[in-house]
C-alpha positions as CSV (number, residue, x, y, z in Angstrom):
1,M,-16.0,-22.8,27.3
2,S,-15.6,-24.8,24.3
3,W,-15.3,-23.9,21.1
4,P,-17.1,-25.6,18.2
5,A,-15.2,-27.6,16.2
6,G,-13.7,-26.2,13.1
7,K,-14.1,-23.0,14.1
8,D,-12.0,-19.9,12.8
9,R,-10.6,-18.4,16.0
10,T,-7.6,-16.3,14.8
11,L,-8.0,-12.4,13.8
12,S,-7.9,-11.6,10.6
13,L,-4.2,-10.4,9.2
14,R,-5.2,-7.0,8.5
15,S,-6.9,-6.9,13.0
16,R,-3.6,-7.8,13.6
17,L,-2.2,-5.7,12.1
18,A,-4.0,-3.0,13.1
19,L,-4.2,-4.4,16.5
20,L,-0.2,-4.9,16.8
21,V,0.2,-1.0,15.7
22,A,-2.2,0.1,18.4
23,S,-0.5,-2.0,20.7
24,A,2.9,-1.2,20.2
25,V,1.8,2.4,19.8
26,A,-0.2,2.2,23.7
27,I,3.4,0.5,25.3
28,A,5.4,3.6,23.7
29,V,2.9,6.0,25.1
30,A,2.0,4.5,28.3
31,A,6.1,4.3,28.7
32,A,6.6,7.9,27.7
33,A,4.0,9.3,29.9
34,I,5.2,7.3,32.9
35,T,8.6,8.7,32.3
36,C,7.5,11.9,32.1
37,W,5.5,11.8,35.3
38,L,8.3,10.0,36.8
39,L,10.8,13.2,36.1
40,T,8.4,15.9,36.2
41,R,8.2,14.2,39.8
42,A,11.6,14.0,40.9
43,Q,12.1,18.0,39.2
44,L,9.2,19.1,41.3
45,E,10.9,17.2,44.4
46,S,13.9,19.0,43.9
47,E,13.0,22.3,43.4
48,L,11.2,21.7,46.6
49,D,13.9,20.4,48.2
50,T,16.2,23.3,47.0
51,S,13.2,25.7,48.5
52,L,13.5,24.5,51.5
53,E,16.7,24.9,51.9
54,R,16.9,28.3,51.0
55,T,14.0,29.0,53.4
56,T,15.0,30.3,57.1
57,A,13.1,30.9,60.2
58,S,13.1,34.4,61.8
59,P,14.2,35.0,64.9
60,G,10.3,35.9,65.6
61,S,9.0,32.6,64.7
62,V,11.6,30.6,66.7
63,Q,10.3,33.0,69.9
64,D,6.9,32.1,69.3
65,A,7.8,28.4,69.3
66,L,9.4,28.8,72.1
67,N,6.8,30.5,73.7
68,N,4.0,27.4,72.5
69,C,5.9,24.6,73.9
70,D,3.7,24.1,76.3
71,A,0.8,25.7,74.7
72,P,-1.7,23.2,72.1
73,P,-1.0,23.7,68.3
74,P,-2.7,26.8,67.3
75,S,-5.8,26.2,65.0
76,S,-5.4,29.0,62.3
77,K,-4.7,28.4,59.0
78,P,-1.0,27.4,58.8
79,G,1.3,29.8,56.8
80,F,3.5,29.2,53.6
81,A,6.1,26.7,55.6
82,Y,5.6,25.1,59.1
83,V,8.4,26.2,61.7
84,Q,8.9,24.1,65.0
85,V,12.2,23.9,67.5
86,V,12.8,20.8,68.0
87,L,14.6,20.1,71.3
88,P,17.1,17.5,72.4
89,S,14.8,15.1,74.6
90,G,13.3,15.0,71.4
91,A,10.1,17.3,72.5
92,R,9.5,19.9,70.1
93,C,7.9,23.8,69.7
94,V,5.4,24.4,66.9
95,A,5.2,28.0,65.7
96,P,2.0,29.6,65.2
97,D,0.4,29.5,61.9
98,S,2.2,26.0,61.3
99,Q,1.4,22.2,61.7
100,P,3.1,20.4,64.2
101,V,5.5,17.6,62.0
102,K,6.4,14.5,63.9
103,V,9.9,15.0,64.9
104,Q,12.2,11.7,63.1
105,P,15.1,10.3,64.6
106,A,17.5,12.5,62.1
107,D,16.3,15.4,63.4
108,V,16.8,14.3,67.3
109,A,20.2,13.6,66.4
110,I,20.9,17.5,64.9
111,A,19.3,18.5,68.7
112,R,21.6,16.9,70.6
113,T,24.8,17.4,68.2
114,P,27.0,20.4,68.8
115,T,28.2,20.8,65.4
116,H,25.9,22.6,62.5
117,S,24.5,19.8,60.7
118,S,21.3,19.1,58.6
119,S,18.9,16.6,57.2
120,L,16.7,16.6,54.8
121,H,13.9,14.1,54.7
122,S,10.4,13.3,54.4
123,S,7.8,13.3,57.8
124,T,4.1,13.3,58.3
125,T,1.6,16.0,60.2
126,D,0.1,15.0,62.9
127,D,-3.0,14.5,60.9
128,G,-1.0,12.5,58.2
129,A,-0.5,14.5,55.9
130,E,3.2,14.1,54.0
131,V,5.4,17.3,54.6
132,R,9.0,17.6,53.3
133,V,11.4,18.8,56.0
134,N,15.0,20.4,56.3
135,T,16.4,20.1,59.6
136,S,19.3,22.4,61.1
137,Q,20.7,24.2,63.4
138,V,20.0,28.2,63.6
139,S,22.3,30.6,65.9
140,F,20.4,33.8,66.9
141,R,22.1,36.8,68.0
142,G,20.9,36.9,71.5
143,L,19.0,33.8,71.7
144,G,21.5,31.5,71.2
145,V,21.3,28.2,68.3
146,F,18.5,26.0,67.9
147,T,17.6,23.0,66.2
148,V,15.0,24.7,63.6
149,S,12.6,22.5,61.5
150,V,11.2,24.0,58.4
151,S,8.8,21.8,56.5
152,R,6.2,22.3,53.4
153,P,3.4,19.9,52.7
154,L,4.1,17.4,49.5
155,S,0.5,18.4,48.7
156,E,2.0,21.4,46.6
157,I,3.6,19.1,44.2
158,D,0.9,16.2,44.3
159,T,-1.9,18.5,43.2
160,S,0.0,19.2,40.0
161,L,1.5,15.8,39.6
162,N,-2.1,14.6,39.7
163,R,-3.2,17.1,36.8
164,L,-0.5,15.9,34.5
165,A,-1.4,12.2,35.5
166,L,-5.2,13.0,34.2
167,L,-3.3,15.1,31.3
168,L,-1.1,12.3,30.2
169,A,-3.9,9.6,30.3
170,A,-6.1,11.7,28.0
171,V,-3.2,11.9,25.7
172,A,-2.5,8.5,25.7
173,G,-5.9,7.1,25.0
174,L,-6.1,10.0,22.4
175,G,-3.0,8.5,21.2
176,V,-4.0,4.9,21.6
177,V,-7.1,5.6,19.5
178,G,-6.0,7.3,17.0
179,A,-3.3,4.7,16.2
180,G,-5.4,1.6,16.1
181,A,-7.3,4.1,13.5
182,A,-4.2,4.9,11.6
183,G,-3.5,1.1,12.1
184,L,-6.4,-0.1,10.3
185,W,-6.4,2.3,7.7
186,V,-2.4,1.4,7.3
187,A,-3.7,-2.1,7.0
188,R,-6.5,-1.8,4.6
189,T,-3.9,0.2,2.4
190,G,-1.0,-2.2,2.8
191,L,-3.0,-5.1,2.4
192,R,-5.3,-4.1,-0.8
193,P,-2.3,-5.9,-2.6
194,V,-2.7,-8.8,-0.8
195,N,-6.9,-8.9,-1.0
196,G,-6.4,-8.0,-4.5
197,L,-4.0,-11.5,-5.0
198,T,-6.5,-13.2,-2.9
199,R,-9.1,-12.8,-5.1
200,T,-7.8,-13.2,-8.2
201,V,-6.2,-17.0,-6.7
202,E,-9.7,-17.6,-5.3
203,H,-11.3,-16.7,-9.0
204,V,-8.6,-19.1,-10.5
205,A,-9.4,-22.4,-8.2
206,A,-12.7,-21.6,-8.6
207,T,-12.9,-21.0,-12.6
208,E,-9.8,-22.6,-13.8
209,D,-8.8,-19.7,-15.6
210,L,-5.6,-19.0,-16.2
211,T,-6.0,-15.7,-17.9
212,V,-6.5,-13.7,-15.4
213,R,-3.6,-11.5,-14.2
214,I,-2.7,-8.9,-11.3
215,P,-1.7,-5.5,-11.3
216,V,1.7,-4.6,-10.3
217,E,2.3,-1.5,-9.1
218,G,5.6,-0.8,-7.6
219,E,8.9,-2.9,-6.6
220,D,7.9,-3.8,-3.5
221,E,7.7,-7.6,-2.0
222,I,3.7,-7.3,-2.8
223,A,4.6,-6.5,-6.2
224,R,7.4,-9.2,-6.5
225,L,4.9,-11.7,-5.4
226,S,2.5,-10.5,-7.8
227,R,5.3,-10.4,-10.5
228,S,6.1,-14.5,-9.5
229,F,2.2,-14.7,-9.6
230,N,1.5,-14.0,-13.0
231,A,4.4,-15.6,-14.3
232,M,3.4,-18.9,-12.2
233,T,-0.1,-19.0,-14.2
234,A,1.2,-18.0,-17.6
235,A,3.6,-21.2,-17.6
236,L,0.2,-23.0,-16.0
237,A,-1.5,-21.6,-18.9
238,S,0.8,-22.3,-21.4
239,S,1.4,-25.4,-20.3
240,R,-2.0,-26.4,-20.2
241,D,-2.2,-25.4,-24.2
242,R,0.6,-27.7,-25.2
243,Q,-0.9,-30.2,-23.3
244,S,-4.6,-29.6,-24.9
245,Q,-2.6,-29.1,-28.5
246,L,-0.5,-32.3,-28.1
247,I,-3.7,-34.2,-27.4
248,A,-5.7,-33.1,-30.0
249,D,-3.0,-33.7,-32.4
250,A,-2.1,-37.0,-31.0
251,G,-5.9,-37.5,-31.2
252,H,-6.0,-36.4,-34.8
253,E,-2.8,-38.2,-36.1
254,L,-4.2,-41.6,-34.4
255,R,-6.7,-41.7,-35.8
256,T,-6.0,-41.9,-39.5
257,P,-4.1,-45.2,-39.0
258,L,-6.6,-46.3,-36.6
259,T,-9.8,-46.2,-38.9
260,S,-7.6,-48.0,-42.0
261,L,-6.4,-50.5,-39.2
262,R,-9.9,-50.8,-38.6
263,T,-11.3,-51.2,-42.1
264,N,-9.0,-53.8,-42.8
265,V,-9.3,-55.5,-39.8
266,E,-13.3,-55.1,-40.7
267,L,-12.3,-56.8,-43.8
268,L,-11.1,-60.0,-42.6
269,A,-13.4,-60.4,-40.1
270,R,-16.2,-60.3,-42.6
271,S,-14.5,-62.6,-45.0
272,E,-14.1,-65.3,-41.5
273,E,-18.0,-64.7,-40.9
274,T,-19.0,-64.8,-44.7
275,G,-16.5,-67.9,-45.5
276,R,-15.7,-65.7,-49.1
277,A,-12.1,-66.2,-49.6
278,I,-10.1,-62.9,-50.2
279,P,-8.5,-63.7,-53.0
280,P,-4.6,-64.6,-51.8
281,D,-2.8,-61.3,-53.9
282,D,-5.9,-59.2,-52.1
283,R,-5.4,-60.9,-48.8
284,K,-1.4,-60.1,-48.7
285,A,-1.8,-56.8,-49.7
286,L,-4.0,-56.5,-47.2
287,M,-2.3,-58.2,-44.4
288,A,0.7,-56.0,-45.2
289,S,-1.6,-53.0,-45.0
290,V,-2.3,-53.7,-41.1
291,K,1.6,-54.6,-41.2
292,A,2.2,-51.1,-41.9
293,Q,-0.5,-49.7,-40.1
294,M,0.5,-50.9,-37.0
295,T,4.0,-50.0,-37.4
296,E,3.0,-46.7,-37.9
297,L,1.0,-46.4,-34.4
298,A,4.1,-48.3,-32.9
299,A,6.1,-45.1,-34.0
300,L,4.2,-42.5,-33.4
301,I,3.2,-43.9,-29.5
302,G,7.3,-44.4,-29.4
303,D,7.2,-40.2,-30.6
304,L,4.6,-39.3,-28.0
305,Q,6.5,-41.3,-24.9
306,E,9.5,-39.2,-26.3
307,L,7.9,-35.5,-26.8
308,S,5.8,-36.2,-22.9
309,R,9.4,-36.8,-20.8
310,P,9.9,-33.5,-19.6
311,D,12.1,-31.0,-21.2
312,A,15.2,-30.6,-18.5
313,P,16.6,-32.5,-17.3
314,G,16.5,-35.8,-19.3
315,P,16.0,-39.6,-17.7
316,G,19.8,-39.8,-17.9
317,P,22.6,-37.9,-16.9
318,L,25.0,-36.4,-20.2
319,Q,27.9,-38.0,-20.8
320,V,30.9,-37.3,-23.0
321,V,30.7,-39.6,-26.1
322,A,31.9,-40.1,-29.0
323,L,29.6,-38.1,-31.8
324,H,31.4,-39.7,-35.0
325,D,30.5,-43.0,-33.4
326,I,27.3,-42.4,-32.7
327,V,26.5,-40.8,-36.1
328,E,28.1,-44.4,-37.7
329,S,25.3,-46.2,-35.8
330,A,22.7,-44.7,-37.0
331,L,24.0,-44.7,-40.8
332,E,23.7,-48.1,-40.2
333,R,20.4,-48.2,-39.4
334,A,19.4,-45.6,-42.4
335,R,21.3,-47.7,-44.5
336,L,19.4,-51.0,-43.8
337,R,15.8,-48.3,-44.2
338,G,17.1,-46.6,-48.1
339,P,19.4,-50.0,-49.5
340,D,19.0,-48.2,-52.9
341,L,20.4,-45.0,-52.1
342,T,23.9,-44.3,-51.9
343,I,24.8,-43.1,-48.5
344,D,28.6,-40.9,-48.5
345,A,29.7,-40.4,-45.1
346,R,33.3,-38.2,-44.3
347,L,33.3,-38.1,-40.3
348,N,35.7,-36.6,-38.3
349,P,36.4,-36.9,-34.2
350,W,33.9,-34.9,-31.9
351,Y,33.3,-35.7,-28.6
352,V,30.3,-34.2,-26.6
353,R,28.2,-34.3,-23.4
354,A,25.0,-35.5,-24.1
355,E,23.0,-38.4,-23.6
356,P,23.9,-42.0,-26.1
357,A,20.3,-42.9,-26.5
358,A,18.4,-39.9,-26.8
359,L,21.0,-38.5,-29.4
360,E,21.2,-41.6,-31.6
361,R,17.4,-41.4,-31.8
362,A,17.6,-37.8,-32.8
363,L,20.1,-38.6,-35.6
364,V,18.2,-41.8,-37.2
365,N,15.4,-39.1,-37.1
366,V,17.6,-36.6,-39.3
367,L,19.1,-39.6,-41.5
368,D,15.3,-41.2,-42.0
369,N,14.1,-37.8,-43.1
370,A,17.3,-37.7,-45.9
371,V,16.1,-40.9,-47.1
372,K,12.4,-40.7,-47.3
373,F,12.8,-37.3,-49.3
374,S,15.6,-38.5,-51.7
375,P,14.8,-40.0,-55.0
376,A,15.5,-43.6,-56.0
377,G,19.1,-44.1,-56.7
378,G,19.5,-41.2,-55.0
379,S,22.2,-39.7,-52.9
380,V,22.9,-38.6,-49.2
381,E,25.9,-36.9,-47.9
382,V,26.3,-36.8,-44.0
383,A,29.6,-35.0,-43.0
384,L,31.4,-34.5,-39.6
385,G,33.9,-31.8,-39.9
386,R,36.7,-30.7,-37.8
387,S,34.6,-27.2,-35.7
388,G,32.3,-30.0,-35.0
389,E,29.3,-29.0,-37.3
390,L,27.3,-32.8,-38.5
391,T,25.6,-31.9,-41.7
392,V,23.0,-34.4,-43.6
393,R,22.2,-33.6,-47.5
394,D,19.3,-35.3,-49.6
395,H,18.4,-34.3,-53.1
396,G,15.2,-34.4,-53.0
397,P,12.4,-31.8,-53.4
398,G,13.7,-29.6,-50.5
399,I,11.7,-27.7,-48.1
400,P,9.8,-24.4,-49.4
401,A,10.6,-21.1,-47.7
402,E,7.6,-20.8,-46.5
403,D,7.9,-23.9,-44.3
404,L,11.5,-23.7,-42.6
405,P,9.9,-21.4,-39.8
406,H,7.6,-24.4,-39.4
407,V,9.3,-27.6,-39.5
408,F,10.6,-28.1,-35.8
409,E,7.1,-27.7,-34.4
410,R,5.0,-30.8,-33.3
411,F,2.7,-32.8,-35.7
412,W,3.6,-30.4,-38.6
413,R,4.0,-31.6,-41.6
414,S,4.4,-29.6,-44.9
415,P,1.7,-30.6,-47.8
416,S,4.1,-32.5,-50.2
417,A,4.8,-34.7,-47.1
418,R,1.4,-35.3,-46.1
419,A,1.1,-38.3,-48.0
420,L,4.3,-40.3,-46.7
421,P,4.6,-42.1,-43.6
422,G,5.2,-40.4,-40.6
423,S,4.2,-38.3,-37.4
424,G,5.5,-34.8,-37.7
425,L,7.2,-35.4,-34.4
426,G,10.8,-36.5,-35.7
427,L,12.1,-33.0,-36.2
428,S,10.2,-32.1,-32.7
429,I,12.3,-34.6,-31.0
430,V,16.2,-34.0,-32.9
431,A,15.5,-30.3,-31.8
432,R,14.4,-31.0,-28.0
433,T,17.7,-33.5,-27.6
434,V,19.8,-31.3,-29.5
435,Q,19.2,-28.2,-27.5
436,H,19.0,-30.3,-24.1
437,A,22.6,-31.1,-25.1
438,G,23.3,-27.2,-25.1
439,G,23.4,-27.6,-29.3
440,E,21.4,-25.8,-31.7
441,I,19.8,-27.5,-35.4
442,A,19.2,-25.6,-38.3
443,L,17.7,-26.5,-42.0
444,R,18.0,-24.6,-45.1
445,P,17.6,-25.0,-48.9
446,A,20.9,-26.7,-50.6
447,A,22.5,-25.6,-53.6
448,G,21.2,-27.7,-56.7
449,G,17.5,-28.9,-54.8
450,G,17.4,-30.8,-51.9
451,T,18.0,-29.8,-47.9
452,V,20.6,-29.3,-45.7
453,A,20.0,-30.5,-41.9
454,A,23.0,-28.9,-40.2
455,I,23.5,-29.8,-36.5
456,R,26.0,-28.1,-33.8
457,I,26.7,-30.0,-30.7
458,P,29.5,-27.7,-28.0
459,G,32.8,-30.3,-28.2
460,A,36.0,-31.0,-28.6
461,A,37.9,-32.9,-31.0
462,K,39.8,-35.1,-28.2
463,P,37.6,-36.5,-24.9
464,P,38.9,-34.6,-21.5
465,P,41.7,-36.7,-19.9
466,D,39.5,-37.4,-16.8
467,E,36.4,-38.6,-18.5
468,P,37.0,-41.0,-20.7
469,P,34.2,-41.1,-23.5
470,R,31.1,-43.8,-23.4
471,T,30.4,-46.2,-25.8
């Protein structure tokens, strides 16, 4: 018989567990029952043999057996034991009230042996009934020495063994049925958390609802699996929320420069279509605005690409770099962006393990903020101390205390900075880069006005001897 394609021929986990428990119990019960039956049979046979060894034939029964050597076997009801005399020729003389038992070679050997000996063995009656025989030489005063076989039927113990077998079979059957029911109950109880986990996973797959959580009880493997699943869904929900927020914030930030750029381009296109030339000064201002908007868009897209990288690890390996050299390179770029500002720098040697390009970009962002918020003709102080702390201090308006907890959030901009160019992503990039290098950054108000940005990255005043700094 062939199964239809795709048909599931496997049992459920619950059924397999119940079947496994029932099978294990059935095997154990069967093994115990068989062992019990075999031990009981061996014990009964041993007791029967002991009883035969202790049973002796009376002189009268032997005399009666000798008198019946030529007579047919008696037809009366047999007694407790069968008695017969075995002659050296192999003939037998059966006592009254006894069943004739077939003479075995061991019986004849004892009859022909002049010394006293005995043999305990099995045989059968003439009608095929199995018996246990004890043959030995017996001496009777006034009669002489005779070889006498005393037998008892094995039906005595077979009846008890058959009853025991039926009883064990009934107990084993009840045990298997009970084990199957217990196995099914155990499977249902043990797999109840798994069923809940399965329903939750199916619900998440169908609805994409990552807020669902599985109740966790205990400290077993199912509880660990539930905790891991809850942690996974929480991480996925957080990642999806951050992704949605990033897309929403990026769309919001892109809308303003795109709108302004579209307006300026439409003015230029209308001038070309109508033939009305825009005054040179207005056209120059319009082109400058278009250029500024393009620059802002390029910077925003670059910041978004930077933030789209995974938090760890970065695209390149961490390297031992000279922080003072990277600060110096970033200062050159900052001086170009604030030519009317005075930027003082006091840099001590400090070597850190970081990604050079990302670290320089982060420091440029910090210096750009200082330049952007500094008044015309103002100054910016940059210091890299012997302990490795880098500080950048400006003399601008400062950051209100209520805004400090939000400065490293993506796209967040204080009300006073919304009129200035920027995407609100710079400090987010700085914080991520510094944290990737194992450091930390903080902004605090400066004495006398302005803001101090403090960056501390673990390092040393000298590079490791086995790994020179890379530039």
